[in-house]
N, C-alpha and C positions, 0 to 999 in steps of 0.2 A: 721615351719615358714609359715606364710601366704604370698602368692605372692612371694615366694622365687625364686631367680635366681641363677644359678651356673656360676662361672667365672673361667677362667684359668688365674692365676697371673704369670707375668714374669717380669724380671728386665733388665734394660739397665743402666749401671753405678750404681748409688745408688738409682735411681728412680724405683718405682714399677708401673706397668700398668696391665690392665686386658682386656680380651676378653670374650664375651659371649661364654660359653662352647659349645653351640649349633652350633657355626661356626667352631669349631675345630675338625679336623678329627683325628689327632694324633700328637705326639711330637717325634722327632728323634734327635739323635746327629748330629752335622754338618758333612756333607760328602763333597767330592770334588765338588767344584763349577766349572762348565764349563762356561767360559765367552762367551757372545754372541755379535758379532760385530753389531753395530748399534741398540742395544737394548735401550729402554728408560732409562734415567739416574737412575731411581729408581730400575731397575732390575740389580742385581749383576751378574747374570748368571742363569744357570739351574742346577738342580740336577736330578738324576735318582733314584727314590724311587720305588722299586719293579716293574721296567719296565715302570713306568710313568715318563715322562719328565715334571718337574714342575719348573716354574720361581721362583727365589728367590728375594724377596724384601728386600732392606736395610731399616730397620725400623729406624736405626740411622740417615740415610740421610733424611728420611721423617720427623723426629722430630727435625732436625737441630742440632743433637748432633755430637760431635767429632767422626769422622770415624776412624776405626782401622781395621787391617787385621783380618779375621775370626780366631778364636782360636779353638783348639780341644775340649775345654770345652763348646763352644757355642752350642746352640740348634736351631733346626728348628721347628717352629710351622706350621704344614700343615693345612691350612684353606680351606674352601669351600664357595665361594660366587657365587651365581647364577650358580651353577654346574661347577665352574672353580676352580681348585686346585691352591693354591699359597702357597709358603713357606716364612715365616717371620723369618729372622735371628735375634735372641735375645741372650743376654748374658747367661741367665738362666731362666728356668721355675721353679717357686717356689711352684706350686701346684694348687689345685682346692679349691675354697671357695664358700660358700653359703651365700647369703645376701638377706634379705627381701627388698622389694621395698621401704619401708619407711626409710631404712637406706642408700639409695642411693640419693645423691643430684644431681638433673638434672643440666647439664652443663649450661643451659640457665639462671640459678640463678646466676652463676658466670659471664657469658658473653654470649650474644646471638650469638657472632661470633665463638664460639668454636664448629665448625662443626665436627671436628675430634674426639671429646670427647662426649660420651653419658651421662656420669655422673661421680661423684666422690664418693668414699666411704672410710671409716676409717677402716684400717686393722692393728691391733696391734699398734695403735698410729701413724700410717703413712698414708698419703693420697695416695690413689690408683686411677689413672685415668682409667676409663672404656672407651676403644677405640671404635669408630664407624668404624667397619671394612670396610664398604662400602665407607666411606670418607677417609680412611687411604691412602692418595696418589692416590685416585681414582683407586684402584687396578683393578677394572673391566675394566677400560680404558687401563691400562697398559697391562693386560693379553690379552685383545682383540687385541691391537696393536701388541703385541708380537706374538700372534698366527697368525695374518694376514701376518706379515712380514716373519715369520720363518717356518710356517707349511702349509700354503695354496699355491697352485700352481697357 
């Protein structure tokens, strides 16, 4: 494929979403979330992944979906944006797909206000929204705020 990009596809309820694979460090099953007092509302808590304390973002909350308690079948997508690790709580990771750039519709074609979505693609007859990780709840701001409140003296 020319100009092909790889995406990690995940689901929340019956909708499918994708992230650029280049932003994904790994995927792990949900582990115990430790709540953090006074954390920004998007942060559910923190997890300890191999000695690293990582804030967990509620993707459901960010997308305006009905919230629910984490389930043992849920997964955490560990992402890295600007050298900051963040875990995204999702229902399921469906796999990695490759798509050529000519098969991705830019979000600006649908609406110029869709800052959280980089584009849309068709996968097995279903629309998949490719998320803009930088704009997804301004994760960089959340993690910066989290770090300054909880780790700096």
